[in-house]
SEFIKE-751627 format. One record per residue (C-alpha): chain; y, z, x. Coordinates in Angstrom, 2 decimals, padded with zeros to 5 digits, always signed. Layout:
<nodes>
<chaine=A, Y=Y, Z=Z, X=X>
...
</nodes>
This chain:
<nodes>
<chaine=A, Y=-014.08, Z=+047.33, X=+001.27>
<chaine=A, Y=-011.58, Z=+050.10, X=+001.97>
<chaine=A, Y=-014.08, Z=+052.61, X=+000.56>
<chaine=A, Y=-016.59, Z=+051.60, X=+003.22>
<chaine=A, Y=-013.95, Z=+052.01, X=+005.89>
<chaine=A, Y=-012.99, Z=+055.41, X=+004.47>
<chaine=A, Y=-016.57, Z=+056.64, X=+004.64>
<chaine=A, Y=-016.98, Z=+055.61, X=+008.26>
<chaine=A, Y=-013.68, Z=+057.16, X=+009.28>
<chaine=A, Y=-013.85, Z=+060.42, X=+007.34>
<chaine=A, Y=-017.16, Z=+061.47, X=+008.89>
<chaine=A, Y=-015.68, Z=+061.19, X=+012.37>
<chaine=A, Y=-012.50, Z=+063.25, X=+011.99>
<chaine=A, Y=-014.11, Z=+066.38, X=+013.35>
<chaine=A, Y=-015.27, Z=+064.66, X=+016.54>
<chaine=A, Y=-013.80, Z=+063.79, X=+019.92>
<chaine=A, Y=-010.89, Z=+066.19, X=+020.06>
<chaine=A, Y=-009.14, Z=+066.68, X=+023.36>
<chaine=A, Y=-010.38, Z=+070.27, X=+023.48>
<chaine=A, Y=-014.01, Z=+069.14, X=+023.23>
<chaine=A, Y=-014.09, Z=+065.88, X=+025.16>
<chaine=A, Y=-017.23, Z=+063.82, X=+024.60>
<chaine=A, Y=-017.91, Z=+062.38, X=+028.05>
<chaine=A, Y=-020.66, Z=+060.12, X=+026.74>
<chaine=A, Y=-018.10, Z=+058.39, X=+024.53>
<chaine=A, Y=-015.53, Z=+058.29, X=+027.33>
<chaine=A, Y=-018.00, Z=+056.52, X=+029.62>
<chaine=A, Y=-018.92, Z=+054.12, X=+026.83>
<chaine=A, Y=-015.25, Z=+053.23, X=+026.29>
<chaine=A, Y=-014.84, Z=+052.79, X=+030.04>
<chaine=A, Y=-017.84, Z=+050.46, X=+030.26>
<chaine=A, Y=-016.54, Z=+048.45, X=+027.32>
<chaine=A, Y=-013.17, Z=+048.06, X=+029.05>
<chaine=A, Y=-014.91, Z=+047.00, X=+032.28>
<chaine=A, Y=-017.00, Z=+044.34, X=+030.51>
<chaine=A, Y=-013.85, Z=+043.00, X=+028.84>
<chaine=A, Y=-012.04, Z=+042.88, X=+032.20>
<chaine=A, Y=-009.52, Z=+045.58, X=+031.25>
<chaine=A, Y=-009.81, Z=+047.47, X=+034.51>
<chaine=A, Y=-006.68, Z=+049.56, X=+034.01>
<chaine=A, Y=-008.01, Z=+051.02, X=+030.77>
<chaine=A, Y=-011.40, Z=+051.62, X=+032.38>
<chaine=A, Y=-009.71, Z=+053.53, X=+035.20>
<chaine=A, Y=-007.82, Z=+055.64, X=+032.66>
<chaine=A, Y=-011.07, Z=+056.67, X=+030.97>
<chaine=A, Y=-012.79, Z=+057.57, X=+034.24>
<chaine=A, Y=-009.82, Z=+059.60, X=+035.44>
<chaine=A, Y=-009.66, Z=+061.29, X=+032.04>
<chaine=A, Y=-013.28, Z=+062.36, X=+032.51>
<chaine=A, Y=-012.46, Z=+063.74, X=+035.96>
<chaine=A, Y=-009.41, Z=+065.59, X=+034.63>
<chaine=A, Y=-011.57, Z=+067.32, X=+032.00>
<chaine=A, Y=-013.35, Z=+069.23, X=+034.79>
<chaine=A, Y=-012.29, Z=+068.48, X=+038.35>
<chaine=A, Y=-015.03, Z=+070.70, X=+039.77>
<chaine=A, Y=-017.83, Z=+068.70, X=+038.14>
<chaine=A, Y=-019.29, Z=+066.18, X=+040.62>
<chaine=A, Y=-020.70, Z=+063.90, X=+037.91>
<chaine=A, Y=-017.39, Z=+062.31, X=+036.78>
<chaine=A, Y=-016.43, Z=+061.74, X=+040.42>
<chaine=A, Y=-019.74, Z=+059.95, X=+040.95>
<chaine=A, Y=-019.33, Z=+057.82, X=+037.82>
<chaine=A, Y=-015.86, Z=+056.83, X=+039.00>
<chaine=A, Y=-017.28, Z=+055.96, X=+042.43>
<chaine=A, Y=-019.83, Z=+053.65, X=+040.81>
<chaine=A, Y=-017.06, Z=+051.93, X=+038.84>
<chaine=A, Y=-014.90, Z=+051.53, X=+041.96>
<chaine=A, Y=-017.84, Z=+050.03, X=+043.81>
<chaine=A, Y=-018.39, Z=+047.56, X=+040.97>
<chaine=A, Y=-014.81, Z=+046.30, X=+041.20>
<chaine=A, Y=-014.90, Z=+046.11, X=+045.00>
<chaine=A, Y=-012.73, Z=+049.14, X=+045.81>
<chaine=A, Y=-015.22, Z=+050.35, X=+048.41>
<chaine=A, Y=-013.07, Z=+052.80, X=+050.36>
<chaine=A, Y=-012.01, Z=+054.69, X=+047.25>
<chaine=A, Y=-015.61, Z=+054.65, X=+046.04>
<chaine=A, Y=-016.66, Z=+056.35, X=+049.28>
<chaine=A, Y=-013.88, Z=+058.92, X=+048.87>
<chaine=A, Y=-015.06, Z=+059.77, X=+045.36>
<chaine=A, Y=-018.67, Z=+060.09, X=+046.56>
<chaine=A, Y=-017.57, Z=+062.48, X=+049.29>
<chaine=A, Y=-015.58, Z=+064.49, X=+046.75>
<chaine=A, Y=-018.67, Z=+064.77, X=+044.55>
<chaine=A, Y=-020.81, Z=+065.78, X=+047.54>
<chaine=A, Y=-018.26, Z=+068.39, X=+048.57>
<chaine=A, Y=-018.47, Z=+069.89, X=+045.08>
<chaine=A, Y=-022.27, Z=+069.87, X=+045.09>
<chaine=A, Y=-024.04, Z=+069.18, X=+048.37>
<chaine=A, Y=-027.31, Z=+068.36, X=+046.60>
<chaine=A, Y=-025.89, Z=+065.84, X=+044.12>
<chaine=A, Y=-028.59, Z=+063.16, X=+044.40>
<chaine=A, Y=-026.75, Z=+060.22, X=+042.82>
<chaine=A, Y=-023.60, Z=+060.74, X=+044.90>
<chaine=A, Y=-025.70, Z=+060.94, X=+048.08>
<chaine=A, Y=-027.63, Z=+057.81, X=+047.12>
<chaine=A, Y=-024.53, Z=+055.81, X=+046.23>
<chaine=A, Y=-022.83, Z=+056.82, X=+049.47>
<chaine=A, Y=-025.93, Z=+055.93, X=+051.49>
<chaine=A, Y=-026.25, Z=+052.53, X=+049.85>
<chaine=A, Y=-022.57, Z=+051.77, X=+050.41>
<chaine=A, Y=-023.14, Z=+052.53, X=+054.09>
<chaine=A, Y=-026.16, Z=+050.21, X=+054.01>
<chaine=A, Y=-024.10, Z=+047.37, X=+052.54>
<chaine=A, Y=-021.54, Z=+047.98, X=+055.31>
<chaine=A, Y=-024.43, Z=+047.59, X=+057.81>
<chaine=A, Y=-024.06, Z=+051.20, X=+058.98>
<chaine=A, Y=-027.83, Z=+051.60, X=+058.95>
<chaine=A, Y=-028.21, Z=+054.82, X=+060.95>
<chaine=A, Y=-025.70, Z=+056.68, X=+058.80>
<chaine=A, Y=-027.20, Z=+055.19, X=+055.63>
<chaine=A, Y=-030.67, Z=+056.39, X=+056.59>
<chaine=A, Y=-029.39, Z=+059.94, X=+057.04>
<chaine=A, Y=-028.10, Z=+060.07, X=+053.46>
<chaine=A, Y=-031.09, Z=+058.28, X=+051.92>
<chaine=A, Y=-033.54, Z=+060.60, X=+053.70>
<chaine=A, Y=-031.45, Z=+063.60, X=+052.66>
<chaine=A, Y=-031.99, Z=+062.78, X=+048.98>
<chaine=A, Y=-035.78, Z=+062.69, X=+049.39>
<chaine=A, Y=-035.61, Z=+066.02, X=+051.21>
<chaine=A, Y=-033.39, Z=+067.67, X=+048.61>
<chaine=A, Y=-035.13, Z=+066.08, X=+045.59>
<chaine=A, Y=-038.74, Z=+065.42, X=+046.70>
<chaine=A, Y=-039.88, Z=+064.42, X=+043.17>
<chaine=A, Y=-037.06, Z=+061.90, X=+042.62>
<chaine=A, Y=-039.11, Z=+058.69, X=+042.68>
<chaine=A, Y=-036.12, Z=+056.31, X=+042.77>
<chaine=A, Y=-034.98, Z=+057.94, X=+046.00>
<chaine=A, Y=-038.37, Z=+057.31, X=+047.61>
<chaine=A, Y=-038.43, Z=+053.75, X=+046.29>
<chaine=A, Y=-034.94, Z=+053.07, X=+047.64>
<chaine=A, Y=-035.92, Z=+054.48, X=+051.03>
<chaine=A, Y=-038.98, Z=+052.18, X=+050.86>
<chaine=A, Y=-036.68, Z=+049.17, X=+050.28>
<chaine=A, Y=-034.40, Z=+050.36, X=+053.07>
<chaine=A, Y=-037.34, Z=+050.41, X=+055.50>
<chaine=A, Y=-038.37, Z=+046.90, X=+054.40>
<chaine=A, Y=-034.84, Z=+045.64, X=+054.94>
<chaine=A, Y=-034.48, Z=+047.31, X=+058.36>
<chaine=A, Y=-038.06, Z=+046.37, X=+059.33>
<chaine=A, Y=-039.19, Z=+049.94, X=+059.95>
<chaine=A, Y=-042.80, Z=+049.23, X=+058.99>
<chaine=A, Y=-044.31, Z=+052.70, X=+059.69>
<chaine=A, Y=-042.25, Z=+054.07, X=+056.78>
<chaine=A, Y=-042.83, Z=+051.23, X=+054.31>
<chaine=A, Y=-046.31, Z=+052.14, X=+053.05>
<chaine=A, Y=-045.76, Z=+055.90, X=+053.12>
<chaine=A, Y=-042.59, Z=+055.83, X=+051.02>
<chaine=A, Y=-044.16, Z=+053.45, X=+048.50>
<chaine=A, Y=-047.22, Z=+055.69, X=+048.07>
<chaine=A, Y=-044.99, Z=+058.71, X=+047.48>
<chaine=A, Y=-042.86, Z=+056.75, X=+045.00>
<chaine=A, Y=-045.99, Z=+055.72, X=+043.04>
<chaine=A, Y=-047.09, Z=+059.35, X=+042.92>
<chaine=A, Y=-043.67, Z=+060.61, X=+041.82>
<chaine=A, Y=-043.28, Z=+057.99, X=+039.07>
<chaine=A, Y=-046.10, Z=+059.73, X=+037.19>
<chaine=A, Y=-043.95, Z=+062.86, X=+036.88>
<chaine=A, Y=-042.92, Z=+062.98, X=+033.22>
<chaine=A, Y=-040.34, Z=+065.75, X=+033.69>
<chaine=A, Y=-037.68, Z=+063.74, X=+035.47>
<chaine=A, Y=-034.48, Z=+065.69, X=+035.99>
<chaine=A, Y=-032.40, Z=+062.86, X=+037.46>
<chaine=A, Y=-031.80, Z=+059.83, X=+035.23>
<chaine=A, Y=-029.16, Z=+057.25, X=+034.40>
<chaine=A, Y=-029.32, Z=+057.41, X=+030.63>
<chaine=A, Y=-026.45, Z=+055.16, X=+029.58>
<chaine=A, Y=-027.67, Z=+051.79, X=+028.34>
<chaine=A, Y=-025.80, Z=+048.84, X=+029.90>
<chaine=A, Y=-023.69, Z=+046.74, X=+027.54>
<chaine=A, Y=-024.53, Z=+043.30, X=+028.93>
<chaine=A, Y=-028.29, Z=+043.75, X=+029.44>
<chaine=A, Y=-031.13, Z=+045.95, X=+028.28>
<chaine=A, Y=-033.96, Z=+048.16, X=+029.53>
<chaine=A, Y=-036.23, Z=+046.65, X=+026.86>
<chaine=A, Y=-038.35, Z=+044.71, X=+029.39>
<chaine=A, Y=-038.77, Z=+047.56, X=+031.88>
<chaine=A, Y=-042.36, Z=+048.90, X=+032.17>
<chaine=A, Y=-042.24, Z=+052.65, X=+032.72>
<chaine=A, Y=-045.04, Z=+052.69, X=+035.31>
<chaine=A, Y=-043.82, Z=+049.92, X=+037.61>
<chaine=A, Y=-042.10, Z=+051.23, X=+040.75>
<chaine=A, Y=-040.36, Z=+048.01, X=+041.71>
<chaine=A, Y=-039.00, Z=+047.18, X=+038.25>
<chaine=A, Y=-038.01, Z=+050.78, X=+037.52>
<chaine=A, Y=-036.07, Z=+051.08, X=+040.77>
<chaine=A, Y=-034.59, Z=+047.59, X=+040.28>
<chaine=A, Y=-033.11, Z=+048.58, X=+036.92>
<chaine=A, Y=-031.87, Z=+051.85, X=+038.41>
<chaine=A, Y=-030.10, Z=+049.89, X=+041.15>
<chaine=A, Y=-028.72, Z=+047.32, X=+038.71>
<chaine=A, Y=-027.12, Z=+050.14, X=+036.71>
<chaine=A, Y=-025.45, Z=+051.26, X=+039.94>
<chaine=A, Y=-024.53, Z=+047.63, X=+040.68>
<chaine=A, Y=-026.36, Z=+047.51, X=+044.01>
<chaine=A, Y=-027.62, Z=+043.99, X=+043.46>
<chaine=A, Y=-028.88, Z=+043.32, X=+047.00>
<chaine=A, Y=-031.14, Z=+046.38, X=+046.87>
<chaine=A, Y=-032.29, Z=+045.37, X=+043.37>
<chaine=A, Y=-033.06, Z=+041.88, X=+044.64>
<chaine=A, Y=-035.31, Z=+043.36, X=+047.33>
<chaine=A, Y=-037.28, Z=+045.28, X=+044.70>
<chaine=A, Y=-037.62, Z=+042.19, X=+042.50>
<chaine=A, Y=-038.75, Z=+040.09, X=+045.46>
<chaine=A, Y=-041.50, Z=+042.64, X=+046.15>
<chaine=A, Y=-042.57, Z=+042.60, X=+042.51>
<chaine=A, Y=-042.67, Z=+038.83, X=+042.16>
<chaine=A, Y=-045.12, Z=+038.65, X=+045.06>
<chaine=A, Y=-047.46, Z=+040.92, X=+043.08>
<chaine=A, Y=-047.07, Z=+039.79, X=+039.46>
<chaine=A, Y=-045.98, Z=+036.17, X=+039.72>
<chaine=A, Y=-043.25, Z=+035.16, X=+037.27>
<chaine=A, Y=-043.77, Z=+037.69, X=+034.49>
<chaine=A, Y=-041.13, Z=+038.12, X=+031.80>
<chaine=A, Y=-039.85, Z=+041.43, X=+033.18>
<chaine=A, Y=-039.40, Z=+039.97, X=+036.67>
<chaine=A, Y=-037.63, Z=+036.86, X=+035.36>
<chaine=A, Y=-035.37, Z=+038.86, X=+033.05>
<chaine=A, Y=-034.18, Z=+041.32, X=+035.69>
<chaine=A, Y=-033.78, Z=+038.51, X=+038.22>
<chaine=A, Y=-031.46, Z=+036.93, X=+035.65>
<chaine=A, Y=-029.60, Z=+040.24, X=+035.30>
<chaine=A, Y=-029.22, Z=+040.48, X=+039.08>
<chaine=A, Y=-027.77, Z=+036.95, X=+039.21>
<chaine=A, Y=-025.48, Z=+037.71, X=+036.25>
<chaine=A, Y=-024.09, Z=+040.88, X=+037.80>
<chaine=A, Y=-023.59, Z=+039.02, X=+041.09>
<chaine=A, Y=-021.60, Z=+036.28, X=+039.34>
<chaine=A, Y=-024.27, Z=+033.57, X=+039.76>
<chaine=A, Y=-024.34, Z=+032.59, X=+036.10>
<chaine=A, Y=-026.05, Z=+029.20, X=+036.48>
<chaine=A, Y=-028.92, Z=+030.85, X=+038.39>
<chaine=A, Y=-029.20, Z=+033.50, X=+035.69>
<chaine=A, Y=-029.38, Z=+030.81, X=+033.02>
<chaine=A, Y=-032.15, Z=+029.06, X=+034.95>
<chaine=A, Y=-034.34, Z=+032.19, X=+034.80>
<chaine=A, Y=-033.51, Z=+032.76, X=+031.13>
<chaine=A, Y=-034.43, Z=+029.18, X=+030.27>
<chaine=A, Y=-037.76, Z=+029.73, X=+032.03>
<chaine=A, Y=-038.35, Z=+032.79, X=+029.86>
<chaine=A, Y=-037.49, Z=+030.84, X=+026.71>
<chaine=A, Y=-039.91, Z=+028.07, X=+027.66>
<chaine=A, Y=-042.81, Z=+030.33, X=+028.70>
<chaine=A, Y=-042.41, Z=+033.42, X=+026.49>
<chaine=A, Y=-040.01, Z=+032.55, X=+023.68>
<chaine=A, Y=-036.56, Z=+033.85, X=+022.79>
<chaine=A, Y=-035.70, Z=+037.40, X=+021.78>
<chaine=A, Y=-032.39, Z=+039.20, X=+021.31>
<chaine=A, Y=-032.20, Z=+040.35, X=+024.94>
<chaine=A, Y=-032.62, Z=+036.84, X=+026.35>
<chaine=A, Y=-030.30, Z=+035.26, X=+023.80>
<chaine=A, Y=-027.59, Z=+037.90, X=+024.36>
<chaine=A, Y=-027.66, Z=+037.56, X=+028.14>
<chaine=A, Y=-027.62, Z=+033.77, X=+027.83>
<chaine=A, Y=-024.55, Z=+034.13, X=+025.63>
<chaine=A, Y=-022.84, Z=+036.33, X=+028.22>
<chaine=A, Y=-023.58, Z=+033.75, X=+030.94>
<chaine=A, Y=-022.17, Z=+030.90, X=+028.85>
<chaine=A, Y=-019.16, Z=+033.07, X=+028.01>
<chaine=A, Y=-018.52, Z=+033.61, X=+031.73>
<chaine=A, Y=-018.64, Z=+029.88, X=+032.49>
<chaine=A, Y=-016.38, Z=+029.22, X=+029.47>
<chaine=A, Y=-018.93, Z=+027.27, X=+027.43>
<chaine=A, Y=-017.79, Z=+028.92, X=+024.21>
<chaine=A, Y=-019.86, Z=+026.78, X=+021.85>
<chaine=A, Y=-023.16, Z=+027.68, X=+023.52>
<chaine=A, Y=-022.12, Z=+031.33, X=+023.91>
<chaine=A, Y=-021.44, Z=+031.66, X=+020.18>
<chaine=A, Y=-024.71, Z=+029.91, X=+019.35>
<chaine=A, Y=-026.64, Z=+032.41, X=+021.50>
<chaine=A, Y=-024.75, Z=+035.39, X=+020.09>
<chaine=A, Y=-025.38, Z=+034.31, X=+016.49>
<chaine=A, Y=-029.07, Z=+033.79, X=+017.26>
<chaine=A, Y=-029.31, Z=+037.31, X=+018.70>
<chaine=A, Y=-027.67, Z=+038.82, X=+015.60>
<chaine=A, Y=-029.95, Z=+037.03, X=+013.13>
<chaine=A, Y=-033.23, Z=+038.28, X=+014.65>
<chaine=A, Y=-034.99, Z=+040.86, X=+012.48>
<chaine=A, Y=-036.26, Z=+042.91, X=+015.44>
<chaine=A, Y=-032.96, Z=+043.21, X=+017.26>
<chaine=A, Y=-031.41, Z=+046.68, X=+017.72>
<chaine=A, Y=-028.58, Z=+047.84, X=+015.48>
<chaine=A, Y=-026.22, Z=+048.04, X=+018.42>
<chaine=A, Y=-025.24, Z=+044.68, X=+019.96>
<chaine=A, Y=-021.81, Z=+045.94, X=+020.92>
<chaine=A, Y=-020.65, Z=+043.39, X=+023.49>
<chaine=A, Y=-022.12, Z=+040.52, X=+021.45>
<chaine=A, Y=-020.28, Z=+041.61, X=+018.31>
<chaine=A, Y=-016.97, Z=+042.29, X=+020.05>
<chaine=A, Y=-016.93, Z=+038.82, X=+021.59>
<chaine=A, Y=-018.08, Z=+037.19, X=+018.36>
<chaine=A, Y=-015.51, Z=+039.07, X=+016.30>
<chaine=A, Y=-012.57, Z=+038.11, X=+018.48>
<chaine=A, Y=-013.82, Z=+034.51, X=+018.65>
<chaine=A, Y=-013.81, Z=+034.20, X=+014.86>
<chaine=A, Y=-010.45, Z=+035.93, X=+014.68>
<chaine=A, Y=-009.00, Z=+033.47, X=+017.21>
<chaine=A, Y=-010.18, Z=+030.45, X=+015.22>
<chaine=A, Y=-008.83, Z=+031.88, X=+011.96>
<chaine=A, Y=-012.11, Z=+032.89, X=+010.27>
<chaine=A, Y=-010.78, Z=+036.34, X=+009.45>
<chaine=A, Y=-013.33, Z=+037.34, X=+006.80>
<chaine=A, Y=-016.24, Z=+036.65, X=+009.14>
<chaine=A, Y=-014.43, Z=+038.44, X=+011.98>
<chaine=A, Y=-013.92, Z=+041.46, X=+009.73>
<chaine=A, Y=-017.62, Z=+041.63, X=+008.79>
<chaine=A, Y=-018.70, Z=+041.47, X=+012.42>
<chaine=A, Y=-016.19, Z=+044.10, X=+013.54>
<chaine=A, Y=-017.31, Z=+046.41, X=+010.72>
<chaine=A, Y=-020.90, Z=+045.99, X=+011.88>
<chaine=A, Y=-019.83, Z=+047.04, X=+015.38>
<chaine=A, Y=-017.96, Z=+050.03, X=+013.95>
<chaine=A, Y=-021.10, Z=+051.24, X=+012.18>
<chaine=A, Y=-023.16, Z=+051.37, X=+015.38>
<chaine=A, Y=-020.63, Z=+052.05, X=+018.15>
<chaine=A, Y=-017.03, Z=+052.44, X=+016.96>
<chaine=A, Y=-014.31, Z=+052.07, X=+019.58>
<chaine=A, Y=-010.60, Z=+051.44, X=+019.62>
<chaine=A, Y=-011.24, Z=+047.71, X=+020.00>
<chaine=A, Y=-013.74, Z=+047.43, X=+017.14>
<chaine=A, Y=-011.36, Z=+049.23, X=+014.76>
<chaine=A, Y=-008.47, Z=+047.13, X=+016.06>
<chaine=A, Y=-010.57, Z=+044.06, X=+015.23>
<chaine=A, Y=-011.12, Z=+045.29, X=+011.67>
<chaine=A, Y=-007.44, Z=+046.11, X=+011.33>
<chaine=A, Y=-006.04, Z=+042.80, X=+012.51>
<chaine=A, Y=-008.58, Z=+040.85, X=+010.44>
<chaine=A, Y=-007.60, Z=+042.82, X=+007.33>
<chaine=A, Y=-003.92, Z=+042.26, X=+008.11>
<chaine=A, Y=-004.38, Z=+038.48, X=+008.27>
<chaine=A, Y=-006.11, Z=+038.39, X=+004.86>
<chaine=A, Y=-003.40, Z=+040.68, X=+003.43>
<chaine=A, Y=-005.62, Z=+043.71, X=+002.90>
<chaine=A, Y=-002.84, Z=+045.95, X=+004.12>
<chaine=A, Y=-004.24, Z=+049.32, X=+003.02>
<chaine=A, Y=-007.53, Z=+048.68, X=+004.83>
<chaine=A, Y=-005.59, Z=+047.35, X=+007.81>
<chaine=A, Y=-003.57, Z=+050.56, X=+008.06>
<chaine=A, Y=-006.65, Z=+052.78, X=+007.86>
<chaine=A, Y=-008.44, Z=+050.77, X=+010.55>
<chaine=A, Y=-005.46, Z=+050.58, X=+012.89>
<chaine=A, Y=-004.92, Z=+054.31, X=+012.45>
<chaine=A, Y=-008.52, Z=+054.96, X=+013.47>
<chaine=A, Y=-008.13, Z=+052.68, X=+016.49>
<chaine=A, Y=-005.03, Z=+054.65, X=+017.40>
<chaine=A, Y=-006.87, Z=+057.95, X=+016.99>
<chaine=A, Y=-009.42, Z=+056.86, X=+019.57>
<chaine=A, Y=-006.84, Z=+055.51, X=+022.03>
<chaine=A, Y=-003.16, Z=+056.08, X=+021.31>
<chaine=A, Y=-002.14, Z=+054.30, X=+024.53>
<chaine=A, Y=-003.19, Z=+050.86, X=+023.32>
<chaine=A, Y=-000.04, Z=+048.77, X=+022.97>
<chaine=A, Y=-001.77, Z=+046.12, X=+020.84>
<chaine=A, Y=-002.60, Z=+048.74, X=+018.21>
<chaine=A, Y=+001.01, Z=+049.94, X=+018.13>
<chaine=A, Y=+002.14, Z=+046.31, X=+017.98>
<chaine=A, Y=+000.05, Z=+045.53, X=+014.92>
<chaine=A, Y=+001.24, Z=+048.74, X=+013.29>
<chaine=A, Y=+004.76, Z=+047.39, X=+013.88>
<chaine=A, Y=+003.86, Z=+044.14, X=+012.13>
<chaine=A, Y=+002.17, Z=+045.97, X=+009.28>
<chaine=A, Y=+005.10, Z=+048.30, X=+008.64>
<chaine=A, Y=+007.58, Z=+045.42, X=+008.74>
<chaine=A, Y=+005.42, Z=+043.49, X=+006.28>
<chaine=A, Y=+005.41, Z=+046.53, X=+003.96>
<chaine=A, Y=+009.16, Z=+047.01, X=+004.36>
<chaine=A, Y=+008.91, Z=+050.43, X=+006.02>
<chaine=A, Y=+011.64, Z=+050.38, X=+008.63>
<chaine=A, Y=+011.41, Z=+054.02, X=+009.69>
<chaine=A, Y=+007.67, Z=+053.77, X=+010.37>
<chaine=A, Y=+008.23, Z=+050.44, X=+012.13>
<chaine=A, Y=+010.84, Z=+052.05, X=+014.39>
<chaine=A, Y=+008.45, Z=+054.84, X=+015.33>
<chaine=A, Y=+005.63, Z=+052.42, X=+016.18>
<chaine=A, Y=+008.03, Z=+050.14, X=+018.05>
<chaine=A, Y=+009.10, Z=+053.04, X=+020.26>
<chaine=A, Y=+005.48, Z=+053.84, X=+021.06>
<chaine=A, Y=+004.63, Z=+050.21, X=+021.74>
<chaine=A, Y=+007.42, Z=+049.93, X=+024.29>
<chaine=A, Y=+005.98, Z=+052.87, X=+026.23>
<chaine=A, Y=+002.88, Z=+050.81, X=+026.97>
<chaine=A, Y=+004.38, Z=+047.31, X=+026.82>
<chaine=A, Y=+003.18, Z=+046.47, X=+030.34>
<chaine=A, Y=-000.37, Z=+046.80, X=+029.00>
<chaine=A, Y=+000.23, Z=+044.49, X=+026.03>
<chaine=A, Y=-002.78, Z=+042.13, X=+026.06>
<chaine=A, Y=-001.68, Z=+039.84, X=+023.25>
<chaine=A, Y=+001.56, Z=+038.10, X=+024.23>
<chaine=A, Y=+001.54, Z=+036.14, X=+020.97>
<chaine=A, Y=+001.75, Z=+039.49, X=+019.19>
<chaine=A, Y=+005.07, Z=+040.23, X=+020.90>
<chaine=A, Y=+006.45, Z=+036.88, X=+019.68>
<chaine=A, Y=+005.24, Z=+037.60, X=+016.14>
<chaine=A, Y=+006.98, Z=+040.96, X=+016.19>
<chaine=A, Y=+010.29, Z=+039.60, X=+017.47>
<chaine=A, Y=+010.20, Z=+036.62, X=+015.09>
<chaine=A, Y=+009.51, Z=+038.84, X=+012.08>
<chaine=A, Y=+012.28, Z=+041.21, X=+013.16>
<chaine=A, Y=+014.69, Z=+038.27, X=+013.13>
<chaine=A, Y=+013.42, Z=+037.04, X=+009.77>
<chaine=A, Y=+013.87, Z=+040.49, X=+008.21>
<chaine=A, Y=+017.12, Z=+041.11, X=+010.07>
<chaine=A, Y=+015.63, Z=+044.20, X=+011.72>
<chaine=A, Y=+017.68, Z=+045.38, X=+014.67>
<chaine=A, Y=+015.80, Z=+046.87, X=+017.62>
<chaine=A, Y=+015.48, Z=+050.60, X=+016.90>
<chaine=A, Y=+017.67, Z=+053.12, X=+018.66>
<chaine=A, Y=+014.93, Z=+054.69, X=+020.76>
<chaine=A, Y=+016.86, Z=+057.87, X=+021.47>
<chaine=A, Y=+016.76, Z=+058.63, X=+017.76>
<chaine=A, Y=+013.09, Z=+057.82, X=+017.30>
<chaine=A, Y=+011.71, Z=+059.73, X=+020.26>
<chaine=A, Y=+011.42, Z=+062.93, X=+018.24>
<chaine=A, Y=+010.22, Z=+061.22, X=+015.09>
<chaine=A, Y=+007.10, Z=+059.47, X=+016.32>
<chaine=A, Y=+004.35, Z=+059.90, X=+013.80>
<chaine=A, Y=+000.93, Z=+060.65, X=+015.18>
<chaine=A, Y=-001.21, Z=+058.01, X=+013.50>
<chaine=A, Y=-004.27, Z=+059.59, X=+015.07>
<chaine=A, Y=-004.04, Z=+062.93, X=+013.28>
<chaine=A, Y=-002.43, Z=+064.22, X=+010.10>
<chaine=A, Y=-000.72, Z=+060.99, X=+009.08>
<chaine=A, Y=-003.92, Z=+058.99, X=+008.92>
<chaine=A, Y=-005.99, Z=+061.86, X=+007.56>
<chaine=A, Y=-003.79, Z=+061.98, X=+004.48>
<chaine=A, Y=-004.49, Z=+058.30, X=+003.84>
<chaine=A, Y=-008.24, Z=+058.93, X=+003.61>
<chaine=A, Y=-008.00, Z=+061.49, X=+000.83>
<chaine=A, Y=-009.44, Z=+060.34, X=-002.49>
</nodes>
């Protein structure tokens, strides 16, 4: 199995250097951290993206969207204004700021920003559709029909310059018809986490198309993102009864059950999604949650297989950490070291990775390497997610009669597991 790990790792050594930061990957890591409720790590990734080019309005806007999602509204507004100051015509920043004002019931100010986007980007159909929803919500009926007609005309434009390309981790665009104004703008708003606006669009659509699968699915998504998991499950059950079960429905059902702590049903839904022949290769959130579930119940071989599957489609620090800790538990120490080193290469601030490297080096009787990893782990100990890991480390130190390292001596000896040290291990 270590050969398979080697092949996946070796082909990625030339990527993602600090000098050539891949923002698509950074945003993916940030979204993963958000979905797993690790907000501090998510913040670190967003601020890292900003630091890569402080004059680029896009990272500021992405950070604003994240801040809005976690309820930090004032800072979200500040980031929007920073993006707008860097580029006055930045459509997404203007839209996000306008919709935040709308949610704060500052309707006059919101209208100024929403109208500004349609003026600056007259072919941006989502902007017209959002202004249409705004007029419905504020009961300005003279503008309702006009904005909808313009949105329908603009949606036919195939050369769209403003898009939100990143696929969400917890739901999918699979059910979104590309010629439906209300569903298209609803998914756009759901990506931005403006659920009230999205609900308005879905309410308009349901009056026209009854309870079609795309309406029911995105209504379930809107409930899920709003924390109404039982309501989401109700819509998903309706889909299953009327249209059958596919990977998208099963995955979202699993996420809902996971949120309400019905682990047995969540795992059943996740496994069903993975077994379907027509499912996509990348079921990242499903496989992460499945992998850590099987690890927690001691089924390490199954956990390892699932984590490796996730690494093939969308490798992250956490998927490689999952492979590493699973290999460690089944005493595949060489594979464990390779996987943990790759996890560390992606994120060398993860204290759990350093902690398992401590365990591994103690198990292999390598005190000097243990001391180096121990020093690094202590730098990020406040972020240690696995408290049982800390107990395992201290207990094994006592069993081996390892004294806590003298950190002043190890500060200059810390081996960079993310560069030369791990690269040597992958040589044939």
